[in-house]
Structures are given as structure tokens and as C-alpha cells.
N, C-alpha and C positions, 0 to 999 in steps of 0.2 A: 377872741374873748376867752376868758377863763370860765370853765364849767364846774359846777358842783355836782355832788352825787344825786341831788334832787332835780337836776336840770335835765330835760328831755330835748332831743334834737329831732325835729320833724323835717325829713327831706321831701315829703309830699311827692313821692314817686320819682323824685329826681335822682340822677345817677351819682354815686359816690366814687369819684375818680381816684385811683390809687397810685398811678405811675406818671412819669413826666410826659410821655407822648399820648396820654389820655386814652389808651386802648385797653386798659385793665381796670375793671370797676365792679361795683356791687350796686344792684338796683332792685326795686320792688314795684316795677310799673304794672305788674299783673297782680290782682288781688290775692293775698295770702300766699304769694310765691316769691322767693328770693332768687335772683339770677346772678351768677358769677361769670363775668366776662373776662377772657384772657386773650390778649393780642387781637382785640376787636370782635371776638366771637363768643357767644354764650356757650360755656363748657359744662356748667353744673347748675342744676336747679334744686331748690329745697322747698318742699311743701310740708304740711302737717303730717309727720310720721314717715316721710320718705325723702331720700337724697337720690337724685337720678341724673344721668348725663343729659345734655340738651338734645342729642341725637342718639338713636339706638346704635349700639356697638361703636360708640365714639370715644370712650375714655377707658383708661386702664387704672387699676388700683395699685399704685407703686410702679417701679420701673425695673429693668434688668440690673441696674446698679444701685437703685434705692428701693429697698424692699421693706415692707412692714414686718414687725416681729411676730405678732400673734393676732389671731382673729377669734373673737369671743362671740358666740351665738347662744341665744337662750334655748332652753328646752322646748322642743317642738318646732324649732326653726326649720325652714325649707329653703334649699338652694335651688333656684330655677334656672334652667338652661333653655334658651330659645323660646321664651315666653311659655315655659312650662312643658315643652315637648319631653324633656327629661328632667326629673327632679331628684334631689337627694334630701330625704326627710329624716329628722331626728325624732325618736320617740322611745321612751323607756330604755335609755342607754343603747339604742340600736339605730343604725343608719340604714334607711330603706331606699334603694335605687329603683326608680320607676320610669317607665316610658322609653327605656333604651338599655344598652349593655355597657359593661365596664371593660375597656380595652387597656391592658397594662403593657402591651407591645413587647412581649418577651421578658419583662422585668419580673423579679422575684416577689412573690406575695408572702411576707413574713407572718407566721402564725403565733409564735410564742414569745415570751419575754426576753430570752437570751438569744433570739434571732438565729437559732440553728434548726428550726423546723419551718418549712416553707413549701410553697407550690410554685413551679415555674414551667414555662413552655419556651425556653431559650432555643431548643432544637425544633425545627419545623415539623409539625404534625406529631408532636410528642409532648406528653405531660409528665414531669418529674416531681415526685413527692420526696422531699428531703426531711429526714428525721435524725436528730442528733448530729447534724452536720454532714450526713452522707445520703446520697441518692439511693433509696431503698425500694421505692415503688415507681415503675415507669409504665405509662399508658401509651400505646400506639394503636393504630387502626386494627381492631380485632385481637389485640394481644395485651396482656398484663405481665410485666416482669416484676417478681417479688424477690427481694434480696434481704439478707440479714447480716449483722455485724459479727462474724466469727462462728455462728452456729447455723444449722439448717433452718431454712425458712418454714413457717407454719401458717396454715389457714384453719381457723376454728369455725365450725358450723354449730350454732346453738339451737336447741329445740324451741326456745322462746326467749323473748327479751328479758324476762324477769327470772330466768332459771339458769343454773350453772351447768346444766347438762350440755356438753359440747363434744362434737366429733372433730378430731384434729387430723388434718392432712399435713404431713411433714416430709420435706424433701430429703434426699439421700445426703449423708454427711460428706464433707470435703475429702475425707480419707478414702472414700470409695471411688473418687474421680469418675462419677457416673453422670451421664446425660441421657435421661430416659424420656419417653413420651407416653403419656396415659391418654388414650383415645376413647372418648365416650361412644357407646353403641350408636350406629347410624340407622339400623333397622331393628325390627322385632318388638317395637313398642317400648314400654317402660322397662327399665333394668335397674339392678342394684349391685353394689359391690358386696362380695362375700367375705366375711371375716374368717379367721382361723377356727372360731368356735361356733359359728352359725350353721344352720342347716338350710341348704338351698339346692335347687336343681339347675345343673348346667347342661345346656343343649348345644350341640355342634361347636364345642370349644376344643382347642388344641392345647394340651398340657405337655410342655417340654421338660423332660427329666423330673417328673413330680415324685415326691416322697409320700407314699400312701401306706398308712399302718394297717388298714383293713377296709375292704369293700363289703358292705352289708346291704344287700338288695332284697326286696320282697318279691322280685320277679326274675325272669331270665336275664343273664348278663351275656351280651353278644360282643365279641371282639372281631371287628371287621376292618382289615387293613388292605390298602392297595399294594403294599410291599410285604415286608417281613413282620412277624410278631416275635419279639424277643422277651424271654423270661430269664432274668439275671439275678440269681440268689446271692451273688457276691460271696462265695465260699460256703454258703449254707445249702440245705436241701430244698427241693420243691415237693411239697406234700399235697396229696389228694385226700379230701375229707368229705364225710357225709354226716351231717348233724353233729359236727365237732369230733367225730371219730375217724382216725386215719385209716384208710384202706389201701394206700399205696404211696410211693414216693419215687422221685428221680434224684440221683446223687452223682456228683462228679468225683471220681477217685482216680487221681493221677492221670487225668485226661480220658478215662474210661467212663462210659455212661452205665450206671447201675440202676436197674429197674427193680423195685421191691414190691411184693404183694403183701400188704400189711407191713410187717417189719422183717420179712424174709426175702432174701435176694432171689429173684426169679431169672433175670436175664442180665448178661454183661455184654456191652457193645464195646469192642476195642477196634477202632478203625472200621474196616469192612467185615470184621469177624464178630460173630454172635455166639455166646456161650450160654446154654440153658442149664440152670442148676437142678431142674427137675425133669419131669416127663412131658414130652410134646405130643399131644393127641390131635389127630385129624390129618387132613391132607396137606402135603408140602408142595409148594411150587417154587422152582428155582434150584440152586445148587445146595447139596447136602454134604458137609465135610465133618468127619468126627467118628467116634467110636459108638457102637451100639451094644447094648447089653440086653439080656433077656432074649426075647424072640428076635430072630434074625431080621434084618431090614429087607423088606420086599417092596419093590417099586412096580406097581401095576399099570401105571400110565405110560404110554409110549412117548418117544421123543423127549426124554429128559435132557436138560442142558448139560449137566455134568454130575457124575457120581464118583467120589474119591473114597477108596477103601484103605484104611490104615492097617488092615489085616490081610488075609489071603482070600481072594475071590477065585474059585475054581474056573468058572466060565461066566462071562458077562455078555449078554446079547442085547443090543440096542439098535432097533431099526435095521436089522440085517448086518450090523457090525459085530464081529465076533472076536473077543479077546480070550485067548486060552494059553496060559503059560507064557512062552516067549514068542508067540505068533499072533499077528493081527490080520484079519481078513474079513470076508463077507460070506454070505451063504453060498456063492458060486465059486469062491476061491478062499478057503479058510486059512491058508498060510501065505498070503500075498506078501506080508512083511514079516521078517524074522529078526528078532532082537538078540544080539550076543553082547559080550563084554566089549564095549567101545565100538561095535560094528552094527550097522543096520543094513540088511540085505533086502532088496526089493526084487521080487520075482516077476518083473514086468516093466513097463515104461513109467517114468515119472513125469507128470505134467503139473506145472505150477505157474503162477502169475509172476512171482518174484523169487529170487534165490539169494540167501544171505550166507556168506562164508566168513567165519571168524569176526562177525560184527560188521562186515562190509557188504553192502547190497550189490549184487551182480546185475548190472543194467544192460549188458550185451544181449542182442537178439540172437535167436537161433541161427539166422543167416550169417551174422557177424562171427559167431563161434565156428561155423562151418568153413569160413574163409581161413581161419587158423588151422583147420584140418585139411587144407589143400583144395579149397573150392576153386572151380575153373571158370565160374561165371565172371565175365568182364563187363563193367558198366560203361557209361559214357565218359568221354575225356573231360578233364578239368584243368584249370590253370593253377599250377602250384604256387604257393606263397611261402615266405619264410616261416610263417606261424603254423602252416599245415604240419600234421604229425605223421611219423612213420613208426611202425612197431618193429623193433629189432631185438635180437638175442644178445644180451650183454653178459657174456660169461655164464650162461645158463639161466639168467634172469630176464624175463620178457619186460621190455620197457618201451615207452613212447617218447620219441625225440622229435624236435622241430626239423623241418626241412632245411633250415639254415645250417644245422650241424652237418648234414650230408653235403651241402654246398661248400662248406669250409673244408671238409675232408676231401672232396673231389669236385672242385669248381669246374664250371663249364655248362654247356647246354643252355645258351641264351634263349630266353622266352621273348620272341619278337612280338610286338604289339601292332595293332592296326595303325594306319597312317594317322599322324597327329597334325591337326591344323590350328591349334591354339595352345596357350600357355598350359603347361603340365608339370606336376611334381613327379619326378621319376622314382622308380623302385629298383633296388639293387637286383642284378641278375636278368634284367630285361633290356631288349633292344628296341629303338624307336626310329621309325621313318618319319622325318620332320619335313612338312610341306609348308614353306613360307611364301607360296605363290601370291596369296592375298595380302599378307602383311608380315612384318617381322614380329617375333614374340620370343618369350623366354622358356627354356626348359630348366627347371629347378632341381638341383641335386637332393637326395634324401636328407632329412633333418638329422638322422643319426647314422653312423657308419662304423663298420669294423674292418680290420685288415682283410683284404681280399674281395671286398664288395666292389662291384663294377657295374657300369652302364655303357651301352653302345648307342651311338648317334650316327645317322646317315642323312645327308641332304637329299631328300626324296626327289624334288623337282629341279635341282640344280639352280636354285634361286637364292642361295645364301649370300652370293656376292652383292645382290641388290637389296634383298630383305634379309638382314642378318639374323643369325640364330644366337641368342644370348644364353650361355650356361650359367644360371644363378648358383652361386656357391653355397647359399643357405648356411652361413656362419662358418663353413669350412674353408680351408685354403685350396687353391688350384695351382699346381706347379709351384708350390711353396709361396704363393702370393695371395694376399687377402684381397682379391679382386675377382669380379666375374670374368668369364672367358667369352669373348665375342668372336663368332665364327663368320668369316667373310669370304671363304673360299668356296667356289662353285663345286658341287658334287663332293664336298668334304665327307669323309667317313672315318670315325675314330672311336677309340675305347678309352674311358677314364676308370682307373683302378685306385681305390682308397688304400693308403699305406699307414699313415699316422697323423697326429695333429700338427706335426712340424711341417710336413710336406703336403698333407691333405690328399687331394685327388691328383694322380699323375696320368699323363697321356701314355697309353700303351702303344698306340699307333697314330700317325699323323697323316 
């Protein structure tokens, strides 16, 4: 039938079916409630002032592919999550989050209109504050990193919120390439930083290379160091004053220490030497060197270390030591030592710990010197080696030569060794009784050899035929061959003599 604008249709709680299979419809079978059924199930209900899903958490507003453009909410609107556990409320142009926290999961929180100032926590356990497109402030556990774009970073501490008085902490500039640490005091109660113009007391502080224009103290100043105390005037003088008036000074002049009394030079120290510009009054302890004027110098104390006269002393007596002209002696023998031009004569015996002749210390004992004078005492026998020394007269000059030189000049005199029962490295000039009764072994030639060097070998037990004796060549040739010599003859006795690198060791007897 045709309906007019004035015509009303009363469904009387019956369902208004909308699709062909009759599972999508609209009904108002509940008083003042409209139900929207889709695919046979109630999906949306509408009551006075509210649109709700038929079941909690049952419907979505839009889809992943079909999304609404804008959401318009009135002033004072509240967005409820989980029946009000968490709410987002609008009031006076402000959104208030209540009942929970906001988790942006590492995403950036943009703060300004051009999107270059933000807060992010994209790195684990770190908060980054980006200003003007650059990360300038970073918060980590117990640490704040403050950076600036091109200039040293600053922290300003204001005296109060409404006042412009501020104390500024500024980092070192990039040109200084500095990485420093400022550590706040850990003990001693409250502390404060001291400025260049403030007055403060520093206790137990270490100042490294400070520049101090003046120290003005109302009490005693104590300098107490575990090592040295250094006063460096850098080319100037060190002055001593009393009430502003100079009463002395210390000056460096060409490496010499000048001590002044007032403005007058009193003492000059040059190395170990001291020069007095005036009169020295009182007792002197130690060495006195220099000229005396006026009353002659008189030393009344005994046992003076040294007294040097630049003039003439007729007689000087010190603890029974008498010096008179060209003689030196004591109270019992006044002329024990006589001095002449280039000659010292001792009228007695000379006893000394060491003797130095021409800069060379003589280390020989009296017994050793007596041997050169024909001593007849003969000691115990020794085994001579090539390195042992002999004293010979070489054309009037006494020299020490090795025993090997005598062996080369007059070879012979084999030094026979005790019976050998195991591997041995032989020494030139020695003879060896080799016993191979228990086992065969090697007798090795010397590592170095010169013409005329020799060794002698004898088969001690006549067992070389069963337990051979191997002569190790030790990098030398034997009989012109680069091979060891194996002795297999019972009771063999022979001598090997070294000639040169071409033939090596040659058999003198077989």
C-alpha cells in the first residue's frame, strides 16, 4: 500500500525483517529498546540516550579496512575503559587520565606544533628528550646527559621562581676536548663551591699548582709536608718581611744562592762552597777554608775535621799530628814523612787497605806480591784448564796469558781423567779411560777447536767390541768425514788431533 507522510505504521513489537533469509532485522519487543539483529543474533541495542552492544566487548566501531573519519565528543565527555577502571576525561581543554597509566610502548610523544620536540623511550631503560630535532637530554638510571647544539651545555639555578637571579653551571667548550668529573662532598656535612671572589675556609684540601697572589692570615701559617716543600719564584727573589718591611731575601744568581740581610749580601753559596761577605762571629763546626784578616785564626777545639791555609802555617798540631815545613809526623816521630819535589819518603812501614797506582787499584794481596818476589811456599795441586792464567815476562813487561797459549807453544802433558762410565763432552789436552762394561755410550768432541788441540781415548775394560764407543763429532769432521767415529776394537787406544775445518780431527795413532 502507499504511505503518506501522515501515516504511521505500528509493528506492535513485531520484527521488521530486512534480508531474504530473515536473520537480519529490527525489533522493539522490549519496552523503550530497539534491537538490531544481524545474522540471527542481537548485535546493537538503542535506548534513550545510549547505543550499546548486545554483549560486553562484543562489537567494534569500524574495521581494519573500513574506518571512521572523525570522532566528535562534547566538552566534559568521559571515555570509560573496563566499566570505569580507567577513564579519559575532558575538562577545560585538558584530558585527564585516571585509574591507570599511559603506555606508549617506545613511541615518540610529540610536544610542539612542528613535531621536532618530543619525549621517547625507544632505548630500554632510557628516556630521551628531543629539542629542535636533536636528542639533547637523556635520562638513565642515576644519570642525566645534557647536550647542546654547538655550544657548551648549561644548567641554571634560580634563587626563586619569580626572580632573574641565577647561578649558571657551564660545561667546558669543545675546543678544550675536556672530560672532567665534579664530585660532590661525601663527608663533612654541608659544603659549598667557592668562587674566585668569595671568602671561604678550605680544610684538608689539595691544591695542585695553584696561583696565589697573597696569603693573609690572622694566625700562624704552618707548612707541613710528607715530602719536599718547594719555593719557586720563577726568576724572582724570595723576600722575608715583617710588617711589610723587608729584612732579608734569597736570590738565584747564575745558579748561586745569595742570602741578603736587608738589602746587603751576607752569604753566597756556590755548590759546596760558602762565601761570607762580612764577619763570622761565634764557634765554627766543620771545615774552614779561606783567608783570615785581622786577628789570626785560632782553633781551640780538638779533633777538627780539616783546616786549610792559603798562607803559611809555621807549625800545625792536631791530635798529636805535627806538620812542620816539609815533614809530617806525630809526637813520637816528628819526621815520619818527608815531602820533596815529586818524592814522598816514608821513614818506616806503610800499611794500607788499598793501593791505587796511576788510577788503577792494586788488588793483589801481600802473599801474592811475595810470590813475584820468589816466594817458596807451594800450595795444593790443581787441574789446569785452557782458561787458567800464567804470569810471564814479555820483553820486560809482566803479562797474564791463558794456559792454552803455553799448550800451543809446547803441547804435551796429557791430563788424564778418572774412569768415565757414561756420556761425556771431552776437553782438549785431556785423556779418558772409557769403561763400556755396562753399556755403550758416546764421547763427544769439544764444540770449538784450534790447530793442535787433542784428546786421548783408551778402552778401559776391553769391552769396546761388544759395547761400542761412539766419538761424537760435535759439528766437526773426523778423518775428513762428516760422521761420528764408532770404536769397535777391543782395548783400542788412540789420539785425535785437530788440524782444520777441512779434515777436522785426525787420528794420531790407531
